[in-house]
Backbone as ProteinMPNN parsed JSONL, in Angstrom:
{"seq_chain_A": "MDDVMDMDEEFRSLMDRLEPEAAGSPRYARLVAAEDREELARVLVEPHQPLWARELAAFRLGCAGDRRAFEALVLLLNHRDPERCVSAAHALARLNDPRTPRAAAALATNALRTAYALHPVRLLTDLRAPESVPALVTTLQRLLAPGEPHWRVALACVEGLGRLADEQARPVLTAALPHPRLAAAAAAALSRLPGERAGGRPGQ", "coords_chain_A": {"N_chain_A": [[36.67, -6.912, 13.186], [36.645, -4.078, 11.405], [36.4, -0.817, 13.164], [33.679, 0.095, 12.258], [31.213, 0.281, 13.371], [30.989, 2.201, 15.191], [28.97, 3.121, 16.841], [27.104, 4.797, 15.481], [24.351, 6.851, 14.598], [22.518, 5.464, 13.144], [23.006, 2.777, 13.551], [22.731, 2.709, 16.324], [19.968, 3.224, 16.279], [18.877, 0.861, 14.859], [19.896, -1.265, 16.749], [18.104, -0.719, 18.918], [15.627, -1.264, 17.735], [15.8, -3.855, 17.243], [16.346, -5.28, 19.345], [14.327, -5.756, 21.304], [12.814, -7.537, 19.477], [14.666, -9.604, 19.2], [14.13, -10.785, 21.861], [15.428, -11.312, 24.442], [17.407, -13.221, 23.603], [20.612, -14.651, 23.801], [22.08, -14.303, 21.261], [21.689, -12.14, 20.436], [23.336, -10.11, 21.689], [25.767, -11.163, 21.073], [25.916, -11.13, 18.299], [25.929, -8.227, 17.989], [28.262, -7.565, 19.112], [30.103, -8.96, 17.645], [33.403, -9.473, 16.057], [34.236, -11.284, 14.239], [33.826, -11.541, 10.911], [33.134, -13.656, 9.566], [31.433, -15.128, 11.417], [29.313, -13.373, 11.096], [28.598, -13.501, 8.498], [27.854, -16.329, 8.407], [25.331, -16.287, 9.461], [23.596, -15.396, 7.338], [23.664, -17.299, 5.495], [22.944, -19.737, 7.015], [20.11, -21.991, 7.616], [16.757, -21.28, 8.853], [17.136, -18.756, 10.357], [16.346, -16.197, 12.454], [14.573, -13.47, 11.482], [15.53, -10.802, 12.794], [18.189, -11.565, 13.309], [19.392, -12.007, 11.001], [18.966, -9.666, 9.736], [20.555, -7.68, 11.332], [23.189, -8.851, 10.94], [23.481, -8.463, 8.484], [23.371, -5.751, 8.199], [25.752, -4.91, 9.726], [27.924, -6.034, 8.176], [27.372, -5.082, 5.514], [27.817, -2.365, 6.224], [30.516, -2.445, 6.735], [31.7, -2.864, 4.42], [31.536, -5.425, 3.227], [30.721, -7.564, 0.572], [29.123, -9.835, 1.033], [26.768, -9.245, 2.091], [25.104, -8.12, 0.248], [22.75, -9.136, -1.091], [20.972, -9.841, 0.998], [20.805, -7.3, 2.102], [19.452, -6.054, -0.195], [16.983, -7.144, -0.272], [15.842, -6.322, 2.156], [15.579, -3.798, 1.607], [13.4, -3.476, 0.332], [11.352, -4.108, 1.862], [8.217, -4.628, 3.823], [8.183, -3.082, 5.992], [9.165, -0.075, 6.957], [11.059, 0.823, 8.58], [13.033, -1.05, 8.466], [13.839, -0.59, 5.824], [14.949, 1.67, 5.726], [17.294, 1.246, 7.331], [18.394, -0.735, 5.768], [19.001, 0.767, 3.46], [20.876, 2.533, 4.24], [23.052, 0.879, 4.967], [23.662, -0.287, 2.311], [24.44, 2.288, 1.045], [26.778, 2.335, 2.364], [28.102, -0.096, 1.412], [28.95, 0.225, -1.088], [28.628, -1.541, -3.243], [28.957, -2.246, -6.798], [26.527, -3.36, -7.821], [24.514, -2.225, -6.73], [23.227, 0.137, -7.547], [21.755, -0.453, -9.736], [20.182, -2.526, -8.691], [18.583, -1.036, -6.959], [17.235, 0.684, -8.75], [15.853, -1.222, -10.345], [14.025, -1.942, -8.106], [12.586, 0.452, -7.629], [11.445, 0.985, -9.906], [9.458, -0.976, -10.329], [6.258, -1.654, -10.955], [4.596, -3.14, -9.46], [5.538, -2.83, -6.866], [5.286, -0.454, -5.85], [4.485, 0.669, -3.501], [6.187, 0.331, -1.71], [8.504, 1.645, -2.486], [9.797, 3.975, -1.818], [12.147, 4.15, -0.271], [14.142, 2.886, -1.931], [14.007, 4.92, -4.05], [14.945, 7.121, -2.669], [17.342, 6.034, -2.05], [18.735, 5.852, -4.492], [18.994, 8.708, -5.136], [20.996, 9.367, -3.365], [22.791, 7.854, -4.276], [23.693, 8.805, -6.738], [24.241, 7.501, -9.207], [24.6, 6.374, -12.745], [22.346, 5.138, -13.233], [20.457, 6.641, -11.796], [19.092, 9.025, -12.474], [17.532, 8.112, -14.767], [15.861, 6.188, -13.809], [14.237, 7.415, -11.57], [13.01, 9.236, -13.243], [11.274, 7.392, -14.902], [9.674, 6.268, -12.753], [8.544, 8.475, -11.886], [7.099, 9.345, -13.947], [5.154, 7.488, -14.193], [3.799, 7.686, -11.925], [2.446, 10.004, -12.143], [-0.119, 9.626, -13.258], [-3.671, 9.919, -13.513], [-5.188, 9.719, -10.286], [-3.365, 8.24, -9.025], [-2.199, 6.771, -6.23], [0.272, 7.081, -4.73], [1.624, 9.319, -3.767], [3.794, 10.335, -2.107], [5.907, 8.716, -2.868], [6.243, 10.006, -5.385], [6.719, 12.294, -4.826], [9.221, 11.993, -3.623], [10.592, 11.283, -5.617], [10.581, 13.55, -7.179], [11.801, 15.493, -5.565], [14.46, 14.046, -5.525], [15.152, 14.148, -8.177], [15.498, 17.13, -8.228], [17.676, 17.458, -6.633], [19.601, 15.982, -8.032], [19.866, 17.348, -10.317], [19.574, 17.03, -13.295], [19.301, 17.542, -16.684], [17.715, 16.015, -18.269], [15.51, 15.396, -16.588], [13.81, 17.436, -17.126], [11.314, 17.493, -18.744], [9.423, 15.622, -17.243], [9.515, 16.741, -14.889], [8.344, 19.292, -15.295], [5.723, 18.327, -16.216], [4.888, 17.593, -13.587], [4.232, 19.734, -12.314], [1.438, 20.821, -12.445], [0.287, 19.124, -10.371], [-1.146, 19.172, -7.294], [0.294, 18.399, -4.71], [2.817, 18.128, -5.529], [3.716, 20.23, -6.678], [5.319, 22.565, -5.633], [7.642, 21.293, -4.854], [8.475, 20.374, -7.497], [8.636, 22.771, -8.98], [10.913, 24.186, -7.641], [12.715, 21.894, -8.002], [13.016, 22.228, -10.914], [14.075, 24.714, -11.025], [16.75, 24.319, -10.302], [17.944, 23.101, -12.289], [20.475, 22.981, -15.029], [20.04, 24.476, -17.34], [18.276, 26.565, -16.168], [19.638, 27.812, -14.198], [21.523, 29.103, -15.792], [19.989, 31.034, -16.632], [17.605, 30.648, -17.964], [15.675, 28.496, -20.089], [17.674, 26.282, -22.201], [18.434, 27.612, -25.261], [16.939, 29.911, -25.201]], "CA_chain_A": [[36.327, -6.083, 12.165], [37.04, -2.392, 11.75], [35.407, -0.283, 14.119], [32.838, 0.981, 11.708], [30.005, 0.39, 13.95], [31.444, 3.203, 15.976], [27.793, 3.759, 17.473], [26.521, 5.923, 14.559], [23.056, 7.017, 15.047], [21.664, 4.481, 12.49], [23.388, 1.639, 14.308], [21.926, 2.762, 17.547], [18.445, 2.917, 16.077], [18.703, -0.485, 14.56], [19.676, -1.964, 18.032], [17.004, -0.246, 19.739], [14.609, -1.708, 17.138], [16.119, -5.078, 17.038], [16.655, -5.825, 20.784], [12.798, -6.376, 21.712], [12.71, -8.75, 18.531], [15.511, -10.66, 19.905], [13.205, -11.178, 23.127], [16.493, -11.931, 25.244], [18.199, -14.138, 23.122], [22.035, -14.198, 23.843], [22.797, -14.176, 20.285], [21.764, -10.572, 19.881], [24.5, -9.249, 22.204], [26.906, -11.84, 20.407], [26.069, -10.479, 17.027], [26.263, -6.86, 17.871], [29.689, -7.337, 19.346], [30.946, -9.709, 16.924], [34.631, -9.074, 15.633], [34.586, -11.995, 12.997], [32.95, -11.377, 9.824], [32.724, -15.054, 9.102], [30.197, -15.405, 12.139], [28.21, -12.65, 10.73], [28.21, -14.208, 7.239], [27.052, -17.744, 8.521], [24.007, -15.938, 9.777], [23.046, -15.133, 6.092], [23.312, -18.517, 4.769], [22.468, -20.811, 7.626], [18.612, -21.946, 7.483], [15.945, -20.851, 9.928], [17.705, -17.825, 11.182], [15.218, -15.171, 12.628], [14.799, -11.892, 10.528], [16.249, -9.788, 13.405], [19.504, -11.859, 13.236], [19.792, -11.643, 9.396], [19.181, -7.918, 9.414], [21.743, -7.321, 12.259], [24.303, -9.467, 10.516], [23.599, -7.932, 6.912], [23.636, -4.442, 8.363], [26.966, -4.79, 10.039], [28.708, -6.656, 7.001], [27.231, -3.916, 4.67], [28.599, -0.969, 6.797], [31.846, -2.815, 6.752], [31.873, -3.089, 2.898], [31.563, -6.981, 3.06], [29.747, -7.656, -0.288], [28.215, -10.8, 0.971], [25.542, -8.547, 2.655], [24.402, -7.518, -0.821], [21.479, -9.797, -1.446], [20.023, -9.669, 2.017], [20.29, -5.81, 2.197], [18.479, -5.722, -1.163], [15.677, -7.858, 0.139], [15.463, -5.493, 3.129], [15.292, -2.343, 1.074], [12.016, -3.478, -0.311], [10.43, -4.747, 3.075], [7.021, -3.835, 4.042], [8.485, -2.373, 7.256], [9.972, 1.104, 6.623], [12.342, 0.979, 9.439], [14.077, -1.964, 7.984], [14.267, -0.244, 4.53], [16.028, 2.707, 6.15], [18.641, 0.476, 7.933], [19.131, -1.267, 4.344], [19.512, 1.944, 2.739], [22.009, 3.231, 4.898], [24.221, -0.129, 4.793], [23.923, -0.482, 1.009], [25.112, 3.23, 0.599], [28.281, 2.234, 2.518], [28.715, -1.142, 0.979], [29.825, 0.506, -2.251], [28.577, -2.402, -4.314], [28.323, -1.848, -8.063], [25.275, -3.835, -8.23], [23.483, -1.576, -5.802], [22.21, 1.149, -8.308], [20.657, -1.342, -10.665], [19.086, -3.258, -7.768], [17.786, -0.024, -6.395], [16.537, 0.983, -9.775], [14.832, -2.219, -10.445], [12.888, -1.969, -7.086], [11.955, 1.727, -7.779], [10.645, 1.158, -11.235], [8.741, -2.19, -10.373], [4.9, -0.992, -10.688], [3.854, -3.889, -8.455], [6.019, -2.702, -5.505], [5.544, 0.999, -5.74], [4.017, 1.148, -2.015], [7.584, 0.018, -1.019], [9.781, 2.123, -3.41], [10.008, 5.367, -1.362], [13.611, 4.237, -0.052], [14.936, 2.578, -3.013], [14.107, 6.117, -4.57], [15.965, 7.947, -2.058], [18.891, 5.605, -2.19], [19.172, 6.206, -5.694], [19.253, 9.854, -5.287], [22.12, 9.556, -2.674], [24.044, 7.146, -4.917], [23.944, 9.613, -7.985], [24.805, 6.77, -10.272], [24.132, 6.45, -13.946], [20.807, 4.431, -13.285], [19.538, 7.079, -10.884], [17.927, 9.848, -13.113], [16.461, 7.486, -15.55], [14.853, 5.21, -13.036], [13.419, 8.337, -11.213], [12.216, 9.704, -14.26], [10.499, 6.533, -15.384], [9.011, 6.147, -11.691], [7.748, 9.645, -11.612], [6.14, 9.417, -15.168], [4.028, 6.507, -14.121], [3.138, 8.12, -10.772], [1.57, 11.173, -12.565], [-1.245, 9.201, -13.847], [-4.675, 10.618, -12.622], [-5.595, 8.61, -9.379], [-2.346, 7.482, -8.471], [-2.282, 7.093, -4.7], [1.551, 6.856, -3.94], [2.079, 10.67, -4.01], [4.946, 10.325, -1.295], [6.981, 8.225, -3.441], [6.286, 10.825, -6.438], [7.358, 13.55, -4.123], [10.799, 11.615, -3.412], [11.228, 11.365, -7.068], [10.631, 15.046, -7.621], [12.989, 16.041, -4.665], [15.666, 13.699, -5.855], [15.657, 15.055, -9.557], [15.865, 18.279, -8.135], [19.134, 17.288, -6.155], [20.667, 15.622, -9.064], [19.76, 18.533, -11.444], [19.93, 16.704, -14.708], [18.607, 18.346, -17.822], [16.78, 14.912, -18.634], [14.388, 15.461, -15.753], [12.996, 18.62, -17.183], [10.025, 17.159, -19.171], [8.757, 15.01, -16.036], [9.25, 17.929, -13.592], [7.222, 20.129, -15.815], [4.597, 17.549, -15.957], [4.649, 17.314, -12.189], [3.83, 21.194, -11.939], [-0.07, 20.829, -12.232], [-0.129, 18.377, -9.269], [-1.03, 20.211, -6.06], [1.335, 18.046, -3.801], [4.187, 18.196, -6.021], [4.088, 21.588, -7.522], [6.184, 23.489, -5.133], [9.059, 20.569, -5.107], [8.71, 20.491, -9.085], [9.193, 24.099, -9.331], [12.207, 24.108, -6.926], [13.656, 21.169, -8.748], [13.193, 22.8, -12.186], [15.023, 25.94, -10.829], [18.026, 23.78, -10.109], [18.429, 22.443, -13.82], [21.527, 23.681, -15.558], [19.327, 25.842, -18.073], [17.526, 27.435, -15.43], [20.72, 28.446, -13.47], [22.003, 29.896, -16.555], [18.873, 32.253, -16.744], [16.455, 30.345, -18.754], [15.883, 27.171, -20.799], [18.491, 26.187, -23.2], [17.988, 28.138, -26.554], [16.133, 30.952, -24.999]], "C_chain_A": [[36.725, -4.651, 12.342], [36.02, -1.943, 12.497], [34.246, 0.712, 13.529], [31.489, 1.181, 12.386], [30.12, 1.328, 15.203], [29.904, 3.988, 16.654], [27.178, 4.864, 16.751], [25.103, 5.768, 14.888], [22.107, 5.908, 14.257], [21.826, 3.087, 13.122], [22.693, 1.421, 15.544], [20.512, 2.611, 17.416], [18.076, 1.359, 15.774], [18.96, -1.31, 15.783], [18.422, -1.787, 18.989], [15.7, -1.06, 19.175], [14.666, -3.249, 17.224], [16.169, -5.851, 18.407], [15.355, -6.637, 21.127], [12.551, -7.734, 20.735], [13.465, -9.849, 18.891], [14.983, -11.432, 20.9], [14.377, -12.031, 23.97], [17.387, -12.866, 24.806], [19.828, -13.817, 23.222], [22.64, -14.097, 22.545], [22.729, -12.864, 19.808], [22.867, -9.804, 20.49], [25.684, -9.871, 21.57], [27.195, -11.142, 19.074], [26.501, -8.875, 17.027], [27.696, -6.554, 18.314], [30.565, -8.09, 18.393], [32.223, -9.031, 16.086], [34.856, -9.821, 14.17], [33.572, -11.745, 11.927], [32.346, -12.715, 9.326], [31.431, -15.361, 10.013], [29.075, -14.521, 11.644], [27.877, -13.247, 9.371], [27.474, -15.62, 7.305], [25.417, -17.42, 8.6], [23.155, -15.732, 8.436], [22.669, -16.253, 5.397], [22.846, -19.623, 5.479], [20.848, -20.829, 7.472], [17.947, -21.599, 8.962], [16.489, -19.913, 10.825], [16.481, -16.743, 11.245], [15.587, -13.713, 11.769], [15.721, -11.023, 11.528], [17.846, -10.048, 13.28], [19.978, -11.722, 11.8], [19.964, -10.196, 9.1], [20.328, -7.519, 10.149], [23.035, -7.781, 11.647], [24.48, -8.69, 9.148], [23.988, -6.437, 7.15], [25.24, -3.97, 8.81], [28.099, -5.098, 8.985], [28.539, -5.621, 6.093], [28.138, -2.656, 5.114], [29.978, -1.336, 6.78], [32.635, -2.918, 5.379], [32.109, -4.522, 2.414], [30.418, -7.159, 1.909], [28.905, -8.974, -0.026], [26.951, -10.452, 1.442], [24.671, -8.129, 1.617], [22.832, -8.039, -0.874], [20.568, -9.798, -0.37], [19.717, -8.242, 2.33], [19.227, -5.251, 1.107], [16.837, -5.972, -0.815], [15.054, -6.883, 1.241], [15.135, -4.183, 2.574], [13.975, -2.486, 0.561], [11.003, -4.075, 0.604], [9.38, -4.025, 3.24], [7.234, -2.866, 5.234], [9.434, -1.227, 6.957], [11.248, 1.29, 7.357], [13.574, 0.199, 8.9], [14.485, -1.552, 6.521], [15.299, 0.953, 4.989], [17.393, 2.143, 6.488], [19.222, 0.012, 6.57], [19.993, -0.348, 3.48], [20.895, 2.256, 3.141], [23.336, 2.067, 4.675], [24.457, -0.113, 3.227], [24.776, 0.658, 0.585], [26.6, 3.208, 1.061], [28.851, 1.077, 2.102], [29.43, -0.829, -0.289], [29.891, -0.718, -3.29], [28.311, -1.975, -5.704], [27.199, -2.222, -8.405], [24.263, -2.912, -7.505], [22.533, -0.603, -6.644], [21.377, 0.394, -9.094], [19.757, -1.98, -9.887], [18.133, -2.0, -7.381], [16.849, 0.464, -7.62], [15.477, 0.092, -10.214], [13.539, -2.215, -9.53], [12.087, -0.561, -7.449], [11.094, 1.791, -8.794], [9.774, 0.003, -11.254], [7.397, -1.592, -9.93], [4.258, -1.928, -9.671], [4.186, -3.674, -7.055], [6.215, -1.279, -5.285], [5.079, 1.579, -4.236], [5.4, 1.151, -1.283], [8.827, 0.831, -1.688], [10.141, 3.461, -2.897], [11.888, 5.137, -0.993], [14.518, 3.805, -1.028], [15.23, 4.181, -3.949], [15.232, 7.167, -3.87], [17.299, 7.378, -1.863], [19.319, 5.852, -3.464], [19.631, 7.768, -5.851], [20.678, 9.932, -4.387], [23.284, 8.874, -3.557], [24.649, 8.011, -6.2], [24.823, 8.743, -8.929], [24.233, 6.934, -11.534], [22.638, 6.141, -14.104], [20.079, 5.601, -12.531], [18.598, 8.036, -11.641], [17.119, 9.132, -14.034], [15.404, 6.596, -14.889], [14.04, 6.164, -12.462], [12.378, 9.056, -11.996], [10.98, 8.706, -14.602], [9.471, 6.383, -14.091], [8.127, 7.183, -11.549], [6.827, 9.625, -12.727], [4.911, 8.616, -14.788], [3.242, 7.08, -12.671], [2.388, 9.412, -10.986], [0.312, 10.913, -13.089], [-2.399, 9.804, -12.876], [-5.097, 9.335, -11.541], [-4.81, 7.956, -8.567], [-2.163, 7.879, -6.991], [-0.731, 7.355, -4.017], [2.242, 8.374, -4.221], [3.494, 10.943, -3.037], [6.146, 9.863, -2.184], [7.233, 9.261, -4.86], [7.066, 11.857, -5.948], [9.029, 13.369, -3.931], [11.428, 11.8, -4.665], [11.452, 12.786, -7.548], [12.008, 15.729, -6.87], [14.459, 15.394, -5.081], [16.045, 14.125, -7.273], [16.203, 16.304, -9.445], [17.429, 18.458, -7.457], [20.118, 16.865, -7.217], [20.802, 16.449, -10.142], [20.209, 18.273, -12.701], [18.954, 17.17, -15.562], [17.511, 17.305, -18.199], [15.548, 14.83, -17.946], [13.414, 16.632, -16.232], [11.561, 18.43, -17.765], [9.068, 16.7, -18.023], [8.389, 16.03, -15.083], [8.316, 18.836, -14.192], [5.761, 19.418, -15.721], [3.856, 17.415, -14.584], [3.757, 18.693, -11.586], [2.383, 21.226, -11.663], [-0.416, 19.919, -10.865], [0.109, 19.117, -7.961], [0.256, 19.691, -5.088], [2.475, 17.959, -4.227], [4.685, 19.453, -6.575], [5.193, 22.431, -7.014], [7.645, 22.766, -5.078], [9.273, 20.602, -6.438], [9.276, 21.78, -9.502], [10.639, 24.459, -8.883], [13.157, 23.16, -7.716], [14.037, 21.796, -10.288], [14.069, 24.016, -12.07], [16.506, 25.554, -10.785], [18.7, 23.279, -11.245], [19.344, 23.381, -14.233], [20.862, 24.805, -16.338], [18.79, 26.886, -17.226], [18.57, 28.362, -14.568], [21.375, 29.501, -14.433], [21.091, 31.227, -17.016], [17.898, 31.9, -17.721], [16.738, 29.024, -19.232], [16.946, 27.325, -21.958], [17.985, 26.689, -24.596], [17.289, 29.294, -26.451], [17.182, 32.166, -24.729]], "O_chain_A": [[37.096, -4.191, 13.422], [34.916, -2.484, 12.554], [33.905, 1.776, 14.046], [30.728, 2.089, 12.053], [29.354, 1.176, 16.155], [29.812, 5.193, 16.889], [26.745, 5.831, 17.378], [24.659, 4.732, 15.383], [21.043, 5.545, 14.757], [20.865, 2.323, 13.203], [22.167, 0.361, 15.884], [19.848, 1.991, 18.247], [17.166, 0.752, 16.338], [18.128, -2.209, 15.907], [17.913, -2.676, 19.672], [14.838, -1.471, 19.951], [13.608, -3.877, 17.274], [16.01, -7.071, 18.414], [15.298, -7.863, 21.216], [12.156, -8.804, 21.198], [12.978, -10.979, 18.904], [15.242, -12.635, 20.951], [14.267, -13.245, 24.14], [18.172, -13.35, 25.621], [20.256, -12.772, 22.732], [23.829, -13.781, 22.582], [23.491, -12.417, 18.95], [23.342, -8.865, 19.851], [26.679, -9.151, 21.488], [28.284, -10.684, 18.728], [27.272, -8.387, 16.202], [28.276, -5.517, 17.99], [31.765, -7.818, 18.374], [31.962, -8.011, 15.448], [35.417, -9.307, 13.202], [32.388, -11.783, 12.263], [31.248, -12.812, 8.778], [30.429, -15.808, 9.456], [27.92, -14.925, 11.777], [26.681, -13.481, 9.2], [26.668, -16.001, 6.456], [24.511, -18.032, 8.036], [21.946, -15.935, 8.541], [21.611, -16.334, 4.773], [22.338, -20.536, 4.828], [20.286, -19.763, 7.219], [18.576, -21.658, 10.018], [16.385, -20.133, 12.031], [15.777, -16.479, 10.27], [16.664, -13.154, 11.563], [16.716, -10.521, 11.005], [18.668, -9.137, 13.177], [21.101, -11.255, 11.611], [20.84, -9.66, 8.42], [21.184, -6.94, 9.481], [24.012, -7.062, 11.852], [25.603, -8.335, 8.787], [24.819, -5.9, 6.418], [25.819, -2.971, 8.384], [29.124, -4.417, 8.98], [29.602, -5.103, 5.752], [28.995, -2.113, 4.417], [30.734, -0.366, 6.817], [33.854, -3.024, 5.248], [32.75, -4.789, 1.397], [29.253, -6.93, 2.232], [28.008, -9.224, -0.83], [26.016, -11.234, 1.268], [23.532, -7.775, 1.92], [21.875, -7.286, -0.691], [19.37, -9.76, -0.651], [18.611, -7.907, 2.753], [18.405, -4.356, 1.302], [15.851, -5.264, -1.019], [13.842, -6.667, 1.222], [14.34, -3.486, 3.204], [13.393, -1.424, 0.342], [9.927, -4.498, 0.182], [9.397, -2.842, 2.897], [6.466, -1.919, 5.398], [10.59, -1.555, 6.692], [12.274, 1.787, 6.894], [14.741, 0.59, 8.864], [15.436, -2.145, 6.012], [16.426, 1.012, 4.498], [18.441, 2.541, 5.98], [20.372, 0.313, 6.247], [21.111, -0.496, 2.985], [21.876, 2.215, 2.399], [24.44, 2.423, 4.265], [25.625, 0.109, 2.909], [25.753, 0.405, -0.12], [27.502, 3.802, 0.471], [30.062, 0.973, 2.297], [30.416, -1.493, -0.61], [30.858, -0.936, -4.02], [27.32, -1.252, -5.814], [26.642, -1.575, -9.291], [23.091, -2.997, -7.87], [21.315, -0.548, -6.474], [20.178, 0.671, -9.081], [18.586, -2.059, -10.258], [16.919, -2.11, -7.552], [15.655, 0.617, -7.36], [14.341, 0.505, -10.444], [12.383, -2.397, -9.912], [10.861, -0.641, -7.526], [10.086, 2.496, -8.746], [9.201, -0.109, -12.338], [7.267, -1.097, -8.811], [3.337, -1.449, -9.01], [3.491, -4.103, -6.134], [7.17, -0.867, -4.625], [5.284, 2.74, -3.882], [5.644, 1.926, -0.359], [9.995, 0.601, -1.375], [10.864, 4.122, -3.642], [12.737, 5.908, -1.44], [15.653, 4.282, -1.037], [16.323, 4.523, -4.401], [16.113, 7.812, -4.439], [18.27, 8.07, -1.559], [20.519, 6.117, -3.523], [20.55, 8.051, -6.619], [21.514, 10.695, -4.87], [24.454, 9.255, -3.555], [25.814, 7.925, -6.59], [25.907, 9.127, -9.369], [23.263, 7.691, -11.544], [21.868, 6.707, -14.881], [18.859, 5.507, -12.672], [17.384, 7.898, -11.485], [15.952, 9.508, -14.141], [14.298, 6.343, -15.366], [12.863, 5.942, -12.747], [11.255, 9.398, -11.626], [9.826, 9.134, -14.587], [8.291, 6.378, -14.443], [6.992, 6.955, -11.129], [5.663, 9.911, -12.447], [3.777, 9.025, -15.037], [2.057, 6.796, -12.496], [1.733, 9.883, -10.056], [-0.403, 11.867, -13.396], [-2.174, 10.124, -11.709], [-5.29, 8.184, -11.933], [-5.175, 7.254, -7.625], [-2.01, 9.034, -6.595], [-0.628, 7.795, -2.872], [3.297, 8.49, -4.844], [4.22, 11.87, -3.395], [7.2, 10.497, -2.242], [8.358, 9.281, -5.361], [8.025, 12.294, -6.584], [9.878, 14.253, -4.04], [12.525, 12.33, -4.841], [12.419, 13.106, -8.238], [12.952, 16.298, -7.417], [15.484, 16.071, -5.001], [17.211, 14.438, -7.512], [17.102, 16.724, -10.174], [18.19, 19.391, -7.715], [21.263, 17.312, -7.288], [21.766, 16.335, -10.898], [21.038, 18.981, -13.271], [17.78, 17.202, -15.193], [16.39, 17.752, -18.442], [14.569, 14.307, -18.478], [12.298, 16.731, -15.722], [10.655, 19.139, -17.326], [8.015, 17.311, -17.84], [7.281, 16.194, -14.573], [7.383, 19.168, -13.461], [4.8, 19.97, -15.186], [2.655, 17.204, -14.416], [2.9, 18.694, -10.703], [2.069, 21.69, -10.567], [-1.516, 20.126, -10.354], [1.187, 19.57, -7.577], [1.124, 20.495, -4.749], [3.352, 17.701, -3.403], [5.857, 19.68, -6.878], [5.96, 22.982, -7.804], [8.677, 23.422, -5.216], [10.436, 20.902, -6.71], [10.242, 21.877, -10.259], [11.445, 24.964, -9.664], [14.268, 23.56, -8.062], [15.187, 21.818, -10.726], [14.783, 24.312, -13.028], [17.385, 26.326, -11.167], [19.907, 23.038, -11.223], [19.175, 24.556, -13.908], [21.09, 25.976, -16.034], [18.863, 28.06, -17.587], [18.298, 29.535, -14.31], [21.73, 30.602, -14.012], [21.51, 32.205, -17.635], [17.336, 32.807, -18.334], [17.77, 28.419, -18.94], [17.055, 28.383, -22.578], [17.026, 26.067, -25.053], [16.945, 29.827, -27.506], [16.767, 33.302, -24.501]]}, "name": "protein", "num_of_chains": 1, "seq": "MDDVMDMDEEFRSLMDRLEPEAAGSPRYARLVAAEDREELARVLVEPHQPLWARELAAFRLGCAGDRRAFEALVLLLNHRDPERCVSAAHALARLNDPRTPRAAAALATNALRTAYALHPVRLLTDLRAPESVPALVTTLQRLLAPGEPHWRVALACVEGLGRLADEQARPVLTAALPHPRLAAAAAAALSRLPGERAGGRPGQ"}
């Protein structure tokens, strides 16, 4: 394999997290050092593979641009363990698969999985794909409902829309202003929209 695993910070974090899960299995060191993508790809399709092995193989393949990792990484992106989500998002961003934005948007906008939507939202922001702004707007609109508990996901949407600086986000960012936990970020995001940078809303 290309030396994409050149001990970047995220790979070191993954190794530190998965080594205890591997519990001394000799396969751990073999998968960390594997040069053959086929060996890694087999881990994703063979039955009864432990989660740590599947995650390690998917991460390495994804970072190497091998699209056989896509399905496994999408599943990990929506995992209940936030650290697995972080690693999956990192690998998906490097994978450069055209299916990734659509998959991340589906996860972010799934009302039944909102508790696990933080990292799909952040990935959509990083991808800057055509699906990014509509998905973040849709998710944020739902999270502005009274009593909605997932304010961290809402905040990630607000911050993402600020980074993307798309005029389509103006109505939902304006609606976020009265929410105490979102107000400062919403104001900052609005200030980055094209009409604001030009000195006011369009038409003013």
